[in-house]
C-alpha positions in Angstrom: 58.7 -12.8 25.5 60.3 -15.7 27.4 57.9 -17.0 30.0 59.1 -17.8 33.5 56.9 -19.7 36.0 57.5 -18.4 39.5 56.2 -20.6 42.3 55.8 -19.2 45.8 55.3 -15.8 44.2 53.9 -14.3 47.4 56.9 -15.2 49.6 59.8 -12.9 50.3 61.9 -14.2 47.4 59.0 -14.4 45.0 58.2 -10.7 45.6 61.9 -9.8 45.2 62.1 -11.6 41.9 58.9 -9.8 40.7 60.3 -6.4 41.8 63.6 -7.1 39.9 61.9 -8.2 36.6 59.2 -5.5 36.7 59.0 -3.8 33.3 61.5 -6.3 31.8 60.8 -6.7 28.1 62.6 -10.0 27.7 60.9 -12.1 30.3 57.2 -12.5 31.3 56.6 -13.8 34.8 53.8 -16.3 35.3 53.2 -16.0 39.0 51.8 -18.9 41.0 51.2 -19.6 44.6 49.4 -22.5 46.3 46.0 -21.1 45.1 47.1 -21.2 41.4 49.3 -24.3 41.3 49.7 -27.2 43.7 53.3 -28.2 43.1 52.7 -31.4 45.1 50.5 -32.7 42.3 52.4 -34.0 39.3 49.3 -33.9 37.2 48.7 -30.2 38.0 52.3 -29.3 37.4 52.6 -31.1 34.1 49.3 -29.6 32.8 50.3 -26.1 33.8 53.8 -26.4 32.3 52.4 -27.7 29.0 50.0 -24.8 28.9 52.6 -22.1 29.6 55.6 -23.7 27.8 58.1 -21.9 30.1 61.6 -20.8 29.3 62.4 -21.3 33.0 60.9 -22.2 36.3 62.0 -20.4 39.5 60.9 -22.4 42.5 60.6 -20.1 45.5 57.9 -22.3 47.1 58.8 -24.2 50.3 57.5 -25.2 53.7 60.0 -23.1 55.7 58.4 -23.1 59.2 61.3 -25.0 60.7 59.5 -26.0 64.0 56.3 -26.9 62.2 58.2 -29.2 59.8 59.1 -31.4 62.8 55.4 -32.2 63.4 54.3 -32.0 59.8 56.9 -34.3 58.2 54.6 -35.6 55.4 53.6 -32.1 54.4 57.2 -30.9 54.5 58.3 -33.8 52.2 55.4 -33.2 49.8 56.2 -29.5 49.4 60.0 -29.4 49.8 60.9 -32.7 48.1 58.0 -34.0 45.9 57.2 -30.4 44.8 60.8 -30.0 43.6 60.6 -33.4 41.9 57.5 -32.5 40.0 58.8 -29.1 38.8 62.1 -30.9 37.7 60.1 -33.4 35.7 58.1 -30.6 34.1 61.2 -28.5 33.4 62.8 -31.5 31.6 59.8 -32.2 29.4 59.6 -28.5 28.5 63.4 -28.2 28.0 63.1 -25.3 30.5 65.8 -24.2 33.0 65.0 -24.7 36.7 66.2 -22.5 39.5 65.6 -24.2 42.8 66.2 -22.5 46.2 67.6 -24.6 49.1 69.1 -23.9 52.5 72.0 -23.9 55.0 69.9 -26.5 57.0 71.2 -29.3 54.7 74.5 -29.1 56.8 74.9 -30.2 60.4 75.7 -26.8 61.7 78.8 -27.9 63.5 81.3 -26.4 61.1 84.3 -24.2 62.0 84.8 -22.6 58.6 82.3 -21.5 55.9 80.7 -24.4 54.1 81.4 -24.7 50.4 79.3 -26.6 47.8 81.9 -29.4 48.1 81.3 -30.0 51.8 79.5 -33.0 53.2 75.8 -32.5 54.1 74.2 -33.7 57.2 70.8 -32.3 58.0 69.8 -32.4 61.7 66.0 -31.8 61.4 63.0 -32.4 59.2 63.3 -29.1 57.4 66.9 -29.8 56.3 66.1 -33.4 55.5 63.2 -32.5 53.2 65.1 -29.7 51.5 68.0 -32.0 50.9 65.6 -34.6 49.4 64.4 -31.7 47.1 67.9 -31.0 46.0 68.5 -34.7 45.2 65.2 -34.9 43.2 66.3 -31.8 41.1 69.7 -33.5 40.4 67.8 -36.7 39.4 65.1 -35.3 37.2 66.1 -31.8 35.9 68.4 -31.5 32.9 69.3 -27.9 33.2 69.2 -26.7 36.8 70.7 -24.2 39.2 70.3 -25.0 42.9 71.0 -22.0 45.2 71.4 -22.6 48.9 70.7 -19.5 51.0 70.4 -18.6 54.6 68.9 -16.0 57.0 66.7 -14.5 54.3 64.7 -11.3 54.8 62.6 -9.3 52.3 59.1 -8.2 51.8 57.2 -10.4 54.2 57.5 -11.9 57.7 61.1 -12.0 58.8 63.5 -11.5 61.7 64.1 -7.8 60.9 60.4 -6.9 61.1 60.0 -9.1 64.2 62.8 -7.2 66.0 61.4 -3.8 64.9 57.9 -4.7 66.1 59.3 -5.9 69.4 61.2 -2.7 69.8 58.0 -0.8 69.9 56.9 -2.4 73.1 60.1 -3.8 74.7 63.1 -2.0 76.2 65.0 -5.3 76.0 64.8 -8.3 73.8 66.4 -11.7 74.2 68.3 -12.9 71.1 70.5 -16.0 70.5 74.2 -15.3 70.5 75.6 -18.8 69.7 74.2 -19.2 66.2 76.1 -17.5 63.4 75.3 -17.0 59.8 75.0 -14.4 57.0 71.9 -12.3 56.9 70.8 -12.3 53.3 68.6 -9.8 51.4 66.0 -11.3 49.1 66.8 -8.5 46.7 70.5 -9.7 46.5 69.3 -13.3 46.0 67.0 -12.2 43.2 70.0 -10.5 41.5 71.9 -13.8 41.7 69.0 -15.6 40.1 68.8 -13.0 37.3 72.6 -13.3 36.8 72.5 -17.1 36.5 69.3 -17.5 34.5 70.5 -16.6 31.0 73.7 -18.7 31.4 74.6 -22.3 31.0 76.5 -22.2 34.3 74.5 -25.0 35.8 74.9 -26.8 39.1 74.9 -26.1 42.8 75.7 -22.7 44.3 75.7 -21.0 47.7 74.1 -17.6 47.7 74.3 -15.4 50.8 75.4 -11.9 51.5 79.1 -11.5 52.4 80.3 -11.5 56.0 78.7 -13.0 59.1 77.3 -12.4 62.6 75.3 -13.9 65.4 71.5 -13.3 65.6 72.2 -11.1 68.6 74.7 -9.0 66.6 72.2 -8.8 63.7 69.5 -7.5 66.1 71.9 -4.9 67.5 72.6 -3.6 63.9 68.9 -3.5 63.0 68.2 -1.4 66.1 71.2 0.9 65.4 70.1 1.5 61.8 66.5 2.1 62.9 67.5 4.5 65.7 66.0 2.2 68.4 67.2 2.3 72.0 66.1 -1.3 72.6 68.7 -3.4 74.3 69.7 -6.8 73.1 70.2 -9.5 75.8 72.4 -12.2 74.2 71.3 -15.6 75.3 72.2 -19.2 74.4 70.2 -21.5 72.1 69.4 -23.7 75.1 68.0 -20.7 77.0 65.8 -19.8 74.0 64.4 -23.3 73.5 62.8 -24.3 70.2 61.0 -27.4 68.8 63.6 -28.0 66.1 67.4 -28.0 66.3 68.9 -24.9 64.8 72.4 -25.0 63.2 75.0 -23.3 65.4 77.1 -22.6 62.4 75.4 -21.5 59.2 78.0 -19.5 57.3 78.1 -20.5 53.6 80.9 -19.6 51.3 79.7 -18.5 47.8 82.5 -20.6 46.4 81.0 -21.6 43.0 80.0 -18.1 42.2 83.6 -17.0 42.9 85.1 -19.9 40.9 82.8 -19.7 37.9 81.6 -16.1 37.6 82.3 -12.5 38.5 79.0 -12.1 40.5 79.4 -10.9 44.0 76.8 -10.5 46.8 76.7 -7.3 48.8 78.1 -7.3 52.3 75.4 -8.0 54.8 75.9 -4.6 56.5 75.3 -2.7 53.2 72.2 -4.9 52.4 70.5 -4.5 55.8 71.2 -0.7 55.8 69.4 -0.4 52.4 66.6 -2.6 53.6 66.0 -0.7 56.9 66.1 2.6 55.0 63.5 1.3 52.6 61.2 0.4 55.5 61.3 4.1 56.4 
């Protein structure tokens, strides 16, 4: 059995990866979260990797609380950048493949067409800065890597979909931002993309989101429609909402490298969210 270290195993993507590989007789997942492995410690990471001797490392760990990252810059750099560096060094020593998850926040969010992997980055806040630093460390230190940038992720855990459904139980109307657009992406679809790339030598940088796009307000309307909720969506501006960290207005990623180098296709976001909401019952 080929061993795969999964970091951040209790997050939405970590859980989706585990669900996908359940019962697989080729790979054995070695699950870790902050309690089992501190990825910010190079000594811990190296000792763990030498013990496990992994075929691959899937890094799902991140400090993703965008607003908190603004006030916890050091912590964000440690987890999102130094953690990625440490895992990259370990992967190289073990001759293991590394799959590292990144974000649309590496861009400035001022685009007018979907961002490809060849577009200029320009993060506007601490979350994007630290995730971009992580990408650069992966490129510097890992020999065989896949970096996948994703956006608007939802799965088994705390996410926008569940927040909206919870609010619908007590609110007739919810205020949701209308001037931020992106592609809602199912963690299950992203896990499929990881499983597709893992056995290949198709290394490099990829964008990985569900096909199609919408605003947060439109996404909320679709969630309520699918769940049979009567809750009304009041579409508001980002300024009206107010948040500690700047949010990208334009977050649409083009899965260009997947299309150029493979036959893998993400599901349309409408199909993926319908499956997810049905699964919630």
